[in-house]
C-alpha positions in Angstrom: 89.6 105.7 97.5 86.2 106.0 99.1 83.1 105.2 97.0 79.5 106.2 97.4 76.6 103.9 96.7 73.9 105.4 94.5 70.4 103.9 94.7 67.7 104.0 92.1 64.2 104.9 93.1 63.2 101.3 92.3 65.9 99.9 94.6 64.8 102.2 97.4 61.2 101.1 96.9 62.1 97.4 96.8 64.3 97.6 99.9 61.6 99.5 101.8 59.2 96.6 101.2 61.5 94.1 102.9 61.3 93.0 106.6 63.4 95.1 109.0 65.9 92.3 109.7 66.5 91.8 106.0 66.9 95.5 105.4 69.5 95.7 108.1 71.5 92.7 106.7 71.4 94.2 103.2 72.4 97.7 104.5 75.4 96.2 106.4 76.5 94.3 103.4 76.2 97.3 101.0 78.2 99.5 103.4 81.1 97.1 103.0 81.1 97.7 99.3 81.3 101.5 99.9 84.8 101.2 101.4 86.3 98.8 98.8 83.9 97.3 96.3 86.3 95.0 94.6 87.4 93.4 97.8 84.0 91.9 98.3 83.0 91.3 94.7 83.0 87.9 93.1 83.4 87.2 89.4 80.1 86.8 87.5 79.5 83.2 86.5 78.4 82.2 82.9 78.8 85.8 81.7 81.2 87.4 79.3 81.2 90.6 81.4 84.1 91.1 83.8 82.9 91.8 87.3 84.9 95.0 87.5 82.8 96.4 84.7 79.7 95.7 86.6 81.0 97.2 89.8 82.3 100.3 88.0 78.8 100.8 86.4 77.0 100.5 89.8 79.3 102.3 92.2 80.5 105.8 91.5 83.4 107.4 93.3 82.7 110.5 95.3 85.1 112.5 93.3 83.3 111.6 90.1 80.0 112.6 91.7 81.4 116.0 92.7 82.7 116.5 89.1 79.3 115.6 87.7 77.5 118.1 89.9 79.9 120.9 89.0 
């Protein structure tokens, strides 16, 4: 399943404020999450939350986005 990253306005503003080389590194890393977020995710440490809950809350599948727009 293909996923789509959704950025908040704050995230866009924060990323825009970074140096170009750092923006490129972040962009490359985030694009890896788009293909398979759980493959690159690591469990949260010292947290009761399961990392899949976090990933599910921050990455929305394209099909879900289409349904939400309908």
